[in-house]
Gaussian input, Z-matrix of N, CA and C with variables (Angstrom, degrees):
# hf/3-21g

backbone

0 1
 N
 C     1     B1
 C     2     B2     1     A1
 N     3     B3     2     A2     1     D1
 C     4     B4     3     A3     2     D2
 C     5     B5     4     A4     3     D3
 N     6     B6     5     A5     4     D4
 C     7     B7     6     A6     5     D5
 C     8     B8     7     A7     6     D6
 N     9     B9     8     A8     7     D7
 C    10    B10     9     A9     8     D8
 C    11    B11    10    A10     9     D9
 N    12    B12    11    A11    10    D10
 C    13    B13    12    A12    11    D11
 C    14    B14    13    A13    12    D12
 N    15    B15    14    A14    13    D13
 C    16    B16    15    A15    14    D14
 C    17    B17    16    A16    15    D15
 N    18    B18    17    A17    16    D16
 C    19    B19    18    A18    17    D17
 C    20    B20    19    A19    18    D18
 N    21    B21    20    A20    19    D19
 C    22    B22    21    A21    20    D20
 C    23    B23    22    A22    21    D21
 N    24    B24    23    A23    22    D22
 C    25    B25    24    A24    23    D23
 C    26    B26    25    A25    24    D24
 N    27    B27    26    A26    25    D25
 C    28    B28    27    A27    26    D26
 C    29    B29    28    A28    27    D27
 N    30    B30    29    A29    28    D28
 C    31    B31    30    A30    29    D29
 C    32    B32    31    A31    30    D30
 N    33    B33    32    A32    31    D31
 C    34    B34    33    A33    32    D32
 C    35    B35    34    A34    33    D33
 N    36    B36    35    A35    34    D34
 C    37    B37    36    A36    35    D35
 C    38    B38    37    A37    36    D36
 N    39    B39    38    A38    37    D37
 C    40    B40    39    A39    38    D38
 C    41    B41    40    A40    39    D39
 N    42    B42    41    A41    40    D40
 C    43    B43    42    A42    41    D41
 C    44    B44    43    A43    42    D42
 N    45    B45    44    A44    43    D43
 C    46    B46    45    A45    44    D44
 C    47    B47    46    A46    45    D45
 N    48    B48    47    A47    46    D46
 C    49    B49    48    A48    47    D47
 C    50    B50    49    A49    48    D48
 N    51    B51    50    A50    49    D49
 C    52    B52    51    A51    50    D50
 C    53    B53    52    A52    51    D51
 N    54    B54    53    A53    52    D52
 C    55    B55    54    A54    53    D53
 C    56    B56    55    A55    54    D54
 N    57    B57    56    A56    55    D55
 C    58    B58    57    A57    56    D56
 C    59    B59    58    A58    57    D57
 N    60    B60    59    A59    58    D58
 C    61    B61    60    A60    59    D59
 C    62    B62    61    A61    60    D60
 N    63    B63    62    A62    61    D61
 C    64    B64    63    A63    62    D62
 C    65    B65    64    A64    63    D63
 N    66    B66    65    A65    64    D64
 C    67    B67    66    A66    65    D65
 C    68    B68    67    A67    66    D66
 N    69    B69    68    A68    67    D67
 C    70    B70    69    A69    68    D68
 C    71    B71    70    A70    69    D69
 N    72    B72    71    A71    70    D70
 C    73    B73    72    A72    71    D71
 C    74    B74    73    A73    72    D72
 N    75    B75    74    A74    73    D73
 C    76    B76    75    A75    74    D74
 C    77    B77    76    A76    75    D75
 N    78    B78    77    A77    76    D76
 C    79    B79    78    A78    77    D77
 C    80    B80    79    A79    78    D78
 N    81    B81    80    A80    79    D79
 C    82    B82    81    A81    80    D80
 C    83    B83    82    A82    81    D81
 N    84    B84    83    A83    82    D82
 C    85    B85    84    A84    83    D83
 C    86    B86    85    A85    84    D84
 N    87    B87    86    A86    85    D85
 C    88    B88    87    A87    86    D86
 C    89    B89    88    A88    87    D87
 N    90    B90    89    A89    88    D88
 C    91    B91    90    A90    89    D89
 C    92    B92    91    A91    90    D90
 N    93    B93    92    A92    91    D91
 C    94    B94    93    A93    92    D92
 C    95    B95    94    A94    93    D93
 N    96    B96    95    A95    94    D94
 C    97    B97    96    A96    95    D95
 C    98    B98    97    A97    96    D96
 N    99    B99    98    A98    97    D97
 C   100   B100    99    A99    98    D98
 C   101   B101   100   A100    99    D99
 N   102   B102   101   A101   100   D100
 C   103   B103   102   A102   101   D101
 C   104   B104   103   A103   102   D102
 N   105   B105   104   A104   103   D103
 C   106   B106   105   A105   104   D104
 C   107   B107   106   A106   105   D105
 N   108   B108   107   A107   106   D106
 C   109   B109   108   A108   107   D107
 C   110   B110   109   A109   108   D108
 N   111   B111   110   A110   109   D109
 C   112   B112   111   A111   110   D110
 C   113   B113   112   A112   111   D111
 N   114   B114   113   A113   112   D112
 C   115   B115   114   A114   113   D113
 C   116   B116   115   A115   114   D114
 N   117   B117   116   A116   115   D115
 C   118   B118   117   A117   116   D116
 C   119   B119   118   A118   117   D117
 N   120   B120   119   A119   118   D118
 C   121   B121   120   A120   119   D119
 C   122   B122   121   A121   120   D120
 N   123   B123   122   A122   121   D121
 C   124   B124   123   A123   122   D122
 C   125   B125   124   A124   123   D123
 N   126   B126   125   A125   124   D124
 C   127   B127   126   A126   125   D125
 C   128   B128   127   A127   126   D126
 N   129   B129   128   A128   127   D127
 C   130   B130   129   A129   128   D128
 C   131   B131   130   A130   129   D129
 N   132   B132   131   A131   130   D130
 C   133   B133   132   A132   131   D131
 C   134   B134   133   A133   132   D132
 N   135   B135   134   A134   133   D133
 C   136   B136   135   A135   134   D134
 C   137   B137   136   A136   135   D135
 N   138   B138   137   A137   136   D136
 C   139   B139   138   A138   137   D137
 C   140   B140   139   A139   138   D138
 N   141   B141   140   A140   139   D139
 C   142   B142   141   A141   140   D140
 C   143   B143   142   A142   141   D141
 N   144   B144   143   A143   142   D142
 C   145   B145   144   A144   143   D143
 C   146   B146   145   A145   144   D144
 N   147   B147   146   A146   145   D145
 C   148   B148   147   A147   146   D146
 C   149   B149   148   A148   147   D147
 N   150   B150   149   A149   148   D148
 C   151   B151   150   A150   149   D149
 C   152   B152   151   A151   150   D150
 N   153   B153   152   A152   151   D151
 C   154   B154   153   A153   152   D152
 C   155   B155   154   A154   153   D153
 N   156   B156   155   A155   154   D154
 C   157   B157   156   A156   155   D155
 C   158   B158   157   A157   156   D156
 N   159   B159   158   A158   157   D157
 C   160   B160   159   A159   158   D158
 C   161   B161   160   A160   159   D159
 N   162   B162   161   A161   160   D160
 C   163   B163   162   A162   161   D161
 C   164   B164   163   A163   162   D162
 N   165   B165   164   A164   163   D163
 C   166   B166   165   A165   164   D164
 C   167   B167   166   A166   165   D165
 N   168   B168   167   A167   166   D166
 C   169   B169   168   A168   167   D167
 C   170   B170   169   A169   168   D168
 N   171   B171   170   A170   169   D169
 C   172   B172   171   A171   170   D170
 C   173   B173   172   A172   171   D171
 N   174   B174   173   A173   172   D172
 C   175   B175   174   A174   173   D173
 C   176   B176   175   A175   174   D174
 N   177   B177   176   A176   175   D175
 C   178   B178   177   A177   176   D176
 C   179   B179   178   A178   177   D177
 N   180   B180   179   A179   178   D178
 C   181   B181   180   A180   179   D179
 C   182   B182   181   A181   180   D180
 N   183   B183   182   A182   181   D181
 C   184   B184   183   A183   182   D182
 C   185   B185   184   A184   183   D183
 N   186   B186   185   A185   184   D184
 C   187   B187   186   A186   185   D185
 C   188   B188   187   A187   186   D186
 N   189   B189   188   A188   187   D187
 C   190   B190   189   A189   188   D188
 C   191   B191   190   A190   189   D189
 N   192   B192   191   A191   190   D190
 C   193   B193   192   A192   191   D191
 C   194   B194   193   A193   192   D192
 N   195   B195   194   A194   193   D193
 C   196   B196   195   A195   194   D194
 C   197   B197   196   A196   195   D195
 N   198   B198   197   A197   196   D196
 C   199   B199   198   A198   197   D197
 C   200   B200   199   A199   198   D198
 N   201   B201   200   A200   199   D199
 C   202   B202   201   A201   200   D200
 C   203   B203   202   A202   201   D201
 N   204   B204   203   A203   202   D202
 C   205   B205   204   A204   203   D203
 C   206   B206   205   A205   204   D204
 N   207   B207   206   A206   205   D205
 C   208   B208   207   A207   206   D206
 C   209   B209   208   A208   207   D207
 N   210   B210   209   A209   208   D208
 C   211   B211   210   A210   209   D209
 C   212   B212   211   A211   210   D210
 N   213   B213   212   A212   211   D211
 C   214   B214   213   A213   212   D212
 C   215   B215   214   A214   213   D213
 N   216   B216   215   A215   214   D214
 C   217   B217   216   A216   215   D215
 C   218   B218   217   A217   216   D216
 N   219   B219   218   A218   217   D217
 C   220   B220   219   A219   218   D218
 C   221   B221   220   A220   219   D219
 N   222   B222   221   A221   220   D220
 C   223   B223   222   A222   221   D221
 C   224   B224   223   A223   222   D222
 N   225   B225   224   A224   223   D223
 C   226   B226   225   A225   224   D224
 C   227   B227   226   A226   225   D225
 N   228   B228   227   A227   226   D226
 C   229   B229   228   A228   227   D227
 C   230   B230   229   A229   228   D228
 N   231   B231   230   A230   229   D229
 C   232   B232   231   A231   230   D230
 C   233   B233   232   A232   231   D231
 N   234   B234   233   A233   232   D232
 C   235   B235   234   A234   233   D233
 C   236   B236   235   A235   234   D234
 N   237   B237   236   A236   235   D235
 C   238   B238   237   A237   236   D236
 C   239   B239   238   A238   237   D237
 N   240   B240   239   A239   238   D238
 C   241   B241   240   A240   239   D239
 C   242   B242   241   A241   240   D240
 N   243   B243   242   A242   241   D241
 C   244   B244   243   A243   242   D242
 C   245   B245   244   A244   243   D243
 N   246   B246   245   A245   244   D244
 C   247   B247   246   A246   245   D245
 C   248   B248   247   A247   246   D246
 N   249   B249   248   A248   247   D247
 C   250   B250   249   A249   248   D248
 C   251   B251   250   A250   249   D249
 N   252   B252   251   A251   250   D250
 C   253   B253   252   A252   251   D251
 C   254   B254   253   A253   252   D252
 N   255   B255   254   A254   253   D253
 C   256   B256   255   A255   254   D254
 C   257   B257   256   A256   255   D255
 N   258   B258   257   A257   256   D256
 C   259   B259   258   A258   257   D257
 C   260   B260   259   A259   258   D258
 N   261   B261   260   A260   259   D259
 C   262   B262   261   A261   260   D260
 C   263   B263   262   A262   261   D261
 N   264   B264   263   A263   262   D262
 C   265   B265   264   A264   263   D263
 C   266   B266   265   A265   264   D264
 N   267   B267   266   A266   265   D265
 C   268   B268   267   A267   266   D266
 C   269   B269   268   A268   267   D267
 N   270   B270   269   A269   268   D268
 C   271   B271   270   A270   269   D269
 C   272   B272   271   A271   270   D270
 N   273   B273   272   A272   271   D271
 C   274   B274   273   A273   272   D272
 C   275   B275   274   A274   273   D273
 N   276   B276   275   A275   274   D274
 C   277   B277   276   A276   275   D275
 C   278   B278   277   A277   276   D276
 N   279   B279   278   A278   277   D277
 C   280   B280   279   A279   278   D278
 C   281   B281   280   A280   279   D279
 N   282   B282   281   A281   280   D280
 C   283   B283   282   A282   281   D281
 C   284   B284   283   A283   282   D282
 N   285   B285   284   A284   283   D283
 C   286   B286   285   A285   284   D284
 C   287   B287   286   A286   285   D285
 N   288   B288   287   A287   286   D286
 C   289   B289   288   A288   287   D287
 C   290   B290   289   A289   288   D288
 N   291   B291   290   A290   289   D289
 C   292   B292   291   A291   290   D290
 C   293   B293   292   A292   291   D291

   B1=1.4630
   B2=1.5536
   B3=1.2608
   B4=1.4671
   B5=1.5046
   B6=1.3021
   B7=1.4000
   B8=1.5811
   B9=1.3264
   B10=1.4570
   B11=1.5527
   B12=1.3408
   B13=1.4406
   B14=1.5474
   B15=1.2845
   B16=1.5055
   B17=1.5564
   B18=1.3220
   B19=1.4042
   B20=1.4801
   B21=1.3792
   B22=1.5105
   B23=1.4828
   B24=1.3547
   B25=1.4726
   B26=1.5003
   B27=1.3448
   B28=1.5261
   B29=1.4730
   B30=1.3525
   B31=1.4579
   B32=1.5468
   B33=1.3501
   B34=1.4602
   B35=1.5305
   B36=1.3200
   B37=1.5891
   B38=1.4408
   B39=1.3704
   B40=1.4649
   B41=1.5582
   B42=1.3037
   B43=1.5071
   B44=1.5001
   B45=1.2281
   B46=1.5544
   B47=1.4854
   B48=1.4030
   B49=1.3458
   B50=1.5402
   B51=1.3448
   B52=1.3969
   B53=1.5740
   B54=1.3014
   B55=1.5225
   B56=1.5087
   B57=1.3616
   B58=1.4537
   B59=1.4663
   B60=1.3675
   B61=1.4432
   B62=1.5617
   B63=1.3189
   B64=1.5038
   B65=1.5454
   B66=1.2907
   B67=1.4393
   B68=1.4971
   B69=1.2393
   B70=1.4872
   B71=1.5595
   B72=1.3929
   B73=1.4214
   B74=1.5168
   B75=1.3137
   B76=1.4001
   B77=1.5641
   B78=1.3158
   B79=1.4441
   B80=1.5706
   B81=1.2554
   B82=1.4547
   B83=1.4511
   B84=1.3456
   B85=1.4522
   B86=1.5038
   B87=1.3078
   B88=1.4952
   B89=1.4966
   B90=1.3242
   B91=1.3513
   B92=1.5938
   B93=1.3016
   B94=1.5055
   B95=1.5624
   B96=1.2722
   B97=1.4910
   B98=1.5101
   B99=1.3536
   B100=1.4574
   B101=1.4977
   B102=1.3847
   B103=1.4307
   B104=1.5401
   B105=1.3580
   B106=1.4687
   B107=1.4397
   B108=1.3812
   B109=1.4789
   B110=1.4805
   B111=1.2723
   B112=1.4297
   B113=1.5944
   B114=1.3612
   B115=1.4112
   B116=1.5518
   B117=1.3371
   B118=1.4358
   B119=1.4988
   B120=1.2501
   B121=1.5917
   B122=1.4581
   B123=1.3329
   B124=1.5177
   B125=1.5576
   B126=1.2854
   B127=1.4728
   B128=1.5559
   B129=1.3303
   B130=1.4537
   B131=1.5317
   B132=1.3195
   B133=1.4353
   B134=1.4933
   B135=1.3238
   B136=1.4474
   B137=1.5358
   B138=1.3511
   B139=1.4264
   B140=1.6133
   B141=1.2744
   B142=1.4201
   B143=1.6127
   B144=1.2190
   B145=1.5707
   B146=1.5482
   B147=1.3361
   B148=1.4615
   B149=1.5913
   B150=1.3373
   B151=1.4619
   B152=1.5122
   B153=1.3492
   B154=1.4016
   B155=1.5211
   B156=1.3365
   B157=1.4815
   B158=1.5712
   B159=1.3145
   B160=1.4463
   B161=1.4721
   B162=1.3218
   B163=1.5158
   B164=1.5105
   B165=1.3309
   B166=1.3981
   B167=1.4748
   B168=1.3796
   B169=1.4989
   B170=1.5445
   B171=1.3100
   B172=1.4754
   B173=1.5607
   B174=1.3122
   B175=1.4112
   B176=1.5509
   B177=1.3086
   B178=1.4875
   B179=1.5330
   B180=1.3557
   B181=1.4460
   B182=1.4722
   B183=1.3021
   B184=1.3992
   B185=1.4327
   B186=1.3189
   B187=1.4998
   B188=1.5201
   B189=1.2666
   B190=1.5654
   B191=1.4508
   B192=1.4186
   B193=1.3908
   B194=1.5195
   B195=1.3578
   B196=1.3955
   B197=1.5379
   B198=1.3286
   B199=1.4780
   B200=1.5331
   B201=1.3396
   B202=1.4235
   B203=1.5488
   B204=1.3246
   B205=1.4597
   B206=1.4839
   B207=1.3310
   B208=1.4546
   B209=1.5334
   B210=1.3329
   B211=1.4271
   B212=1.5362
   B213=1.2905
   B214=1.5173
   B215=1.5236
   B216=1.3204
   B217=1.5255
   B218=1.4922
   B219=1.3256
   B220=1.5662
   B221=1.5308
   B222=1.3579
   B223=1.4710
   B224=1.5466
   B225=1.3795
   B226=1.4207
   B227=1.5653
   B228=1.3481
   B229=1.3598
   B230=1.5293
   B231=1.2960
   B232=1.4294
   B233=1.5400
   B234=1.2983
   B235=1.4548
   B236=1.5305
   B237=1.3707
   B238=1.4222
   B239=1.4481
   B240=1.3574
   B241=1.4728
   B242=1.5596
   B243=1.2638
   B244=1.5503
   B245=1.5249
   B246=1.3283
   B247=1.4677
   B248=1.4970
   B249=1.3238
   B250=1.4766
   B251=1.5662
   B252=1.3603
   B253=1.4811
   B254=1.4799
   B255=1.3542
   B256=1.4131
   B257=1.5146
   B258=1.3523
   B259=1.4682
   B260=1.5422
   B261=1.3368
   B262=1.4665
   B263=1.5030
   B264=1.2871
   B265=1.4818
   B266=1.5358
   B267=1.2928
   B268=1.4960
   B269=1.5499
   B270=1.3114
   B271=1.5625
   B272=1.5385
   B273=1.2931
   B274=1.4551
   B275=1.5164
   B276=1.3389
   B277=1.4786
   B278=1.4961
   B279=1.2690
   B280=1.4415
   B281=1.5035
   B282=1.3112
   B283=1.4551
   B284=1.4777
   B285=1.3051
   B286=1.4873
   B287=1.5243
   B288=1.3560
   B289=1.4668
   B290=1.4529
   B291=1.3788
   B292=1.5248
   B293=1.4729
   A1=110.28
   A2=116.21
   A3=119.43
   A4=113.21
   A5=116.99
   A6=120.67
   A7=112.97
   A8=111.28
   A9=119.05
   A10=109.57
   A11=113.96
   A12=119.16
   A13=115.51
   A14=110.68
   A15=116.54
   A16=110.96
   A17=117.69
   A18=119.99
   A19=114.72
   A20=116.98
   A21=121.89
   A22=108.89
   A23=117.99
   A24=119.30
   A25=114.48
   A26=113.40
   A27=120.43
   A28=112.28
   A29=117.83
   A30=122.87
   A31=112.48
   A32=113.98
   A33=117.95
   A34=111.24
   A35=116.66
   A36=114.10
   A37=109.77
   A38=120.08
   A39=120.86
   A40=109.81
   A41=119.67
   A42=123.67
   A43=107.25
   A44=118.51
   A45=120.80
   A46=110.87
   A47=120.79
   A48=121.04
   A49=112.56
   A50=116.33
   A51=118.43
   A52=116.42
   A53=110.02
   A54=118.04
   A55=108.73
   A56=116.10
   A57=119.11
   A58=116.24
   A59=114.79
   A60=117.57
   A61=113.28
   A62=114.92
   A63=121.46
   A64=106.20
   A65=120.14
   A66=124.23
   A67=109.94
   A68=120.69
   A69=123.19
   A70=107.86
   A71=117.83
   A72=120.31
   A73=112.65
   A74=118.81
   A75=126.04
   A76=115.64
   A77=113.61
   A78=117.60
   A79=109.17
   A80=114.86
   A81=116.73
   A82=114.96
   A83=116.88
   A84=121.76
   A85=112.50
   A86=117.72
   A87=123.79
   A88=110.41
   A89=116.85
   A90=120.62
   A91=109.65
   A92=116.41
   A93=117.72
   A94=113.90
   A95=114.81
   A96=116.81
   A97=112.73
   A98=114.92
   A99=117.75
   A100=110.24
   A101=118.89
   A102=118.02
   A103=110.53
   A104=117.12
   A105=118.47
   A106=119.54
   A107=117.27
   A108=125.33
   A109=108.41
   A110=121.86
   A111=128.31
   A112=106.09
   A113=115.56
   A114=119.53
   A115=111.96
   A116=114.09
   A117=120.48
   A118=110.29
   A119=114.43
   A120=119.61
   A121=108.66
   A122=119.19
   A123=120.23
   A124=109.45
   A125=119.28
   A126=119.83
   A127=109.06
   A128=117.20
   A129=119.82
   A130=113.08
   A131=118.58
   A132=122.00
   A133=110.28
   A134=119.16
   A135=119.71
   A136=112.96
   A137=116.26
   A138=123.18
   A139=107.82
   A140=119.98
   A141=124.16
   A142=106.65
   A143=117.64
   A144=122.12
   A145=106.91
   A146=118.00
   A147=122.19
   A148=106.92
   A149=116.77
   A150=117.97
   A151=112.07
   A152=117.39
   A153=121.62
   A154=116.80
   A155=113.44
   A156=124.31
   A157=114.81
   A158=117.17
   A159=119.81
   A160=110.07
   A161=116.49
   A162=121.23
   A163=108.56
   A164=117.43
   A165=117.52
   A166=112.29
   A167=116.02
   A168=118.98
   A169=106.95
   A170=115.66
   A171=119.46
   A172=109.17
   A173=116.63
   A174=123.23
   A175=111.31
   A176=114.36
   A177=117.45
   A178=110.08
   A179=115.72
   A180=116.89
   A181=109.93
   A182=121.96
   A183=128.96
   A184=115.19
   A185=119.12
   A186=125.30
   A187=108.55
   A188=117.86
   A189=118.47
   A190=113.07
   A191=120.68
   A192=121.81
   A193=112.74
   A194=117.95
   A195=120.81
   A196=116.09
   A197=113.04
   A198=116.53
   A199=108.33
   A200=117.70
   A201=119.36
   A202=112.24
   A203=111.38
   A204=119.91
   A205=110.24
   A206=114.95
   A207=123.53
   A208=110.87
   A209=116.85
   A210=119.85
   A211=115.24
   A212=117.65
   A213=118.38
   A214=111.35
   A215=117.89
   A216=116.90
   A217=111.01
   A218=115.28
   A219=119.34
   A220=109.06
   A221=115.18
   A222=116.71
   A223=114.68
   A224=119.58
   A225=118.17
   A226=113.67
   A227=120.18
   A228=120.25
   A229=111.62
   A230=118.82
   A231=122.99
   A232=112.70
   A233=116.11
   A234=126.25
   A235=105.92
   A236=119.49
   A237=122.04
   A238=112.65
   A239=118.65
   A240=122.49
   A241=112.54
   A242=113.15
   A243=118.05
   A244=106.81
   A245=118.32
   A246=120.28
   A247=113.30
   A248=118.35
   A249=121.14
   A250=108.49
   A251=121.75
   A252=120.25
   A253=113.05
   A254=117.77
   A255=121.50
   A256=114.95
   A257=113.48
   A258=118.99
   A259=114.55
   A260=117.33
   A261=117.78
   A262=109.62
   A263=122.01
   A264=125.38
   A265=106.90
   A266=117.33
   A267=118.52
   A268=109.67
   A269=116.92
   A270=120.03
   A271=108.95
   A272=118.52
   A273=121.85
   A274=109.78
   A275=119.50
   A276=122.63
   A277=110.60
   A278=122.72
   A279=124.02
   A280=111.46
   A281=121.24
   A282=123.65
   A283=110.70
   A284=122.35
   A285=121.53
   A286=107.23
   A287=117.33
   A288=118.29
   A289=115.18
   A290=116.47
   A291=119.11
   A292=110.86
   D1=-35.32
   D2=177.76
   D3=-60.87
   D4=-38.95
   D5=179.75
   D6=-62.55
   D7=-40.93
   D8=-179.12
   D9=-63.52
   D10=-44.49
   D11=172.51
   D12=-57.62
   D13=-43.00
   D14=179.11
   D15=-63.36
   D16=-46.63
   D17=-179.14
   D18=-69.81
   D19=-31.53
   D20=170.23
   D21=-60.72
   D22=-46.42
   D23=176.71
   D24=-56.54
   D25=-44.80
   D26=174.86
   D27=-59.59
   D28=-39.08
   D29=177.07
   D30=-60.76
   D31=-46.52
   D32=-178.38
   D33=-70.59
   D34=-29.01
   D35=172.94
   D36=-63.73
   D37=-45.37
   D38=-179.73
   D39=-66.16
   D40=-38.19
   D41=-176.49
   D42=-65.52
   D43=-50.08
   D44=-176.19
   D45=-74.97
   D46=-26.74
   D47=173.08
   D48=-66.54
   D49=-43.48
   D50=173.84
   D51=-63.07
   D52=-35.02
   D53=176.20
   D54=-62.17
   D55=-50.97
   D56=176.43
   D57=-57.81
   D58=-40.83
   D59=179.39
   D60=-67.98
   D61=-36.37
   D62=178.02
   D63=-66.11
   D64=-43.90
   D65=179.08
   D66=-66.45
   D67=-36.27
   D68=-176.21
   D69=-72.09
   D70=-37.98
   D71=179.34
   D72=-83.85
   D73=-8.06
   D74=-178.51
   D75=60.86
   D76=30.86
   D77=169.46
   D78=-162.84
   D79=169.00
   D80=-177.45
   D81=-88.65
   D82=101.34
   D83=179.53
   D84=-96.04
   D85=-33.15
   D86=-175.87
   D87=-125.05
   D88=139.57
   D89=169.23
   D90=-76.12
   D91=123.96
   D92=-171.85
   D93=-66.33
   D94=-31.58
   D95=178.64
   D96=-70.36
   D97=-43.40
   D98=-178.03
   D99=-72.84
   D100=-31.00
   D101=178.29
   D102=-69.84
   D103=-38.51
   D104=168.95
   D105=-56.06
   D106=-37.63
   D107=178.84
   D108=-73.71
   D109=-33.45
   D110=179.19
   D111=-62.05
   D112=-46.20
   D113=-177.04
   D114=-66.80
   D115=-36.60
   D116=176.70
   D117=-63.72
   D118=-43.93
   D119=-177.36
   D120=-65.22
   D121=-42.96
   D122=-179.89
   D123=-64.87
   D124=-42.14
   D125=-179.41
   D126=-70.05
   D127=-36.25
   D128=176.47
   D129=-62.40
   D130=-40.44
   D131=175.97
   D132=-61.93
   D133=-46.25
   D134=179.58
   D135=-66.06
   D136=-36.52
   D137=-179.48
   D138=-69.02
   D139=-42.14
   D140=-178.93
   D141=-68.14
   D142=-40.72
   D143=-179.56
   D144=-64.71
   D145=-34.87
   D146=-177.11
   D147=-74.16
   D148=-41.29
   D149=-179.58
   D150=-67.49
   D151=-42.79
   D152=-178.39
   D153=-65.17
   D154=-33.49
   D155=-176.15
   D156=-90.24
   D157=-5.79
   D158=177.21
   D159=-89.77
   D160=163.00
   D161=178.15
   D162=-85.52
   D163=137.99
   D164=179.46
   D165=-70.00
   D166=157.44
   D167=-171.80
   D168=-69.38
   D169=151.31
   D170=-175.92
   D171=-60.93
   D172=139.83
   D173=174.84
   D174=92.78
   D175=1.69
   D176=178.56
   D177=-115.31
   D178=153.84
   D179=178.69
   D180=-84.49
   D181=179.11
   D182=179.99
   D183=-68.32
   D184=-17.53
   D185=-174.33
   D186=-78.51
   D187=-16.34
   D188=177.24
   D189=-65.16
   D190=-24.09
   D191=177.36
   D192=-66.35
   D193=-42.76
   D194=177.62
   D195=-71.70
   D196=-26.78
   D197=172.41
   D198=-68.91
   D199=-43.19
   D200=-178.97
   D201=-62.85
   D202=-38.05
   D203=-179.00
   D204=-60.76
   D205=-45.99
   D206=-179.35
   D207=-64.85
   D208=-45.33
   D209=-175.34
   D210=-81.74
   D211=-30.02
   D212=-175.94
   D213=-104.11
   D214=-8.96
   D215=-178.97
   D216=-124.87
   D217=-55.16
   D218=-171.81
   D219=-68.95
   D220=-45.78
   D221=-176.33
   D222=-61.11
   D223=-52.42
   D224=-179.08
   D225=-66.36
   D226=-33.58
   D227=177.75
   D228=-72.39
   D229=-32.19
   D230=174.90
   D231=-65.60
   D232=-40.04
   D233=-179.25
   D234=-64.21
   D235=-50.85
   D236=-177.85
   D237=-66.04
   D238=-39.26
   D239=173.11
   D240=-59.49
   D241=-43.99
   D242=-176.21
   D243=-65.12
   D244=-44.08
   D245=177.25
   D246=-61.84
   D247=-43.57
   D248=179.31
   D249=-65.15
   D250=-46.07
   D251=176.17
   D252=-57.64
   D253=-40.98
   D254=176.28
   D255=-58.89
   D256=-47.69
   D257=175.45
   D258=-62.09
   D259=-40.67
   D260=175.35
   D261=-66.93
   D262=-37.16
   D263=178.89
   D264=-65.09
   D265=-42.13
   D266=-177.64
   D267=-69.49
   D268=-38.67
   D269=179.64
   D270=-67.20
   D271=-35.61
   D272=179.40
   D273=-69.82
   D274=-39.94
   D275=175.88
   D276=-69.19
   D277=-36.18
   D278=177.72
   D279=-68.11
   D280=-41.93
   D281=178.69
   D282=-71.15
   D283=-32.07
   D284=-173.65
   D285=-81.56
   D286=-26.14
   D287=-177.03
   D288=-82.00
   D289=-17.40
   D290=-179.74
   D291=-100.39

C-alpha cells in the first residue's frame, strides 16, 4: 500500500509540474495526465533497477527480488495506468455524447 501512495505522490508531482509549466507558457504544451504518468514510469524504472541490482536479504532465496518487483513496482504502476486509461475513456465518451 505504501508503494501505491508513493507512486501516486510522484504522479501528482509530474501532473502539477506540467500544469505549472503550461500556465507559465500561457498555452497547453503538455497533457498533464500523461506528464504525470511519464514521471511515474521514470521513477519505476529506477526503482526496479535498484531492486534487481541489490542483494537479497539474508535467509531469503533469489525469487524474493521478483516478488518485490511485482509488488512494489508493477502493481502500483499498473493501477495508476488503469485509472488514467479509465479517465481518458470516460472523457472521450463524455465529449462524444454531448
